[in-house]
C-alpha angles and dihedrals in degrees: 000000000000143000105290098190103048118151124221115265111274146103126300136050115333090216095053093048099051108124096231089050092053087051089054096248107103139328092203127112110261125199107214120203122197137136098268101121119109128192141168139181131201122182152145123227128189134176140186118199136182115189118219113288134135089012096301136100132160144166124203120186132179127187127190115185150134126220118194129181144148095235129009105201144355105259093295096119113092108219096008098106093127096058110015140055127001090322091068097067111098097178115022090193090059103037091155087073086070092068112118143109112334117247089251095047110136110169096193129029128166124179126180123185128174147156132212130190102214107240099218090049093052091057095045114085094201098043097031123133102049113151126180120199139164150165124226120194131188118175140159119250128262122258124250138190129233122224142183125255092234141029097272097170090043093225101121092247136101114292126213127204124240117261113220098170138019094277097201123111128215091218109026121186132198088255094051112018095166138010102277091187089066091072128066142162117282121231112285114278094016134106122249124239102215092110135213122299092353096147129059125224129218118301132230128264114169144144126199116197134195132187117191133182132182123210121197112234126208093231100095139328096281100036120120142156114234120207120191132184116187133185122192112201089008095191093041092238105174120236102210124213131234115293123242107289103188115101119238095014125122094250097045106139092001123118109222104179150357130278096213135035121271122247113323126193126196136173131199143182125202128183117208121188 
């Protein structure tokens, strides 16, 4: 989908310059739907698994891949107008310029999950039933698109800045996630060249942990009381959100929040009989 009645860049009212309006048909914005989107994915996936035996099981998986497309979804992403749906097309006459990393592109992802029946607990009738388990996740960040604070091309569509240098930093911080000096305003009534989803946001580093213990209950042969303690983001490692993406605004290049909750603890009891 894309804007089907976009005028050429230039001065004057966007409405009065729409091509279908000049032709006497309509001056309204029109969302045009047609099968123009292209996408491809290339990747490598590996896994190492140990099925449960001797009190231990685990699964480790790593994926390296790259997903490219010209549009990721059809206006179903709330807040993604700069990179997804019809709002992501800067120049509808050159839609190939929209090709870039897909919104869900994660080049590297490693996940390890495992469970362990603690040996000394298994042999102790009073303390028996202790199980430790957890999930560790490391993943690259998601891409994002920069935009301008006003309609520079005067076409009624999203506007990108010009990129005059690489823009990426070797050691980004939450106060300066990318090189803001590498992006500038294009000439008036022209499109910017920064591209879609050029920059990558913060990645994911997290560990979820669970400690479980079963107590035998004198109700019947199979009855037991299950206690569970769980910690999500055990080490409280923050997963930062996307930095400010609008040129010449106070938060441009600055991360102002997190994309996931901080550490959460929960406890539970379950009686089975």
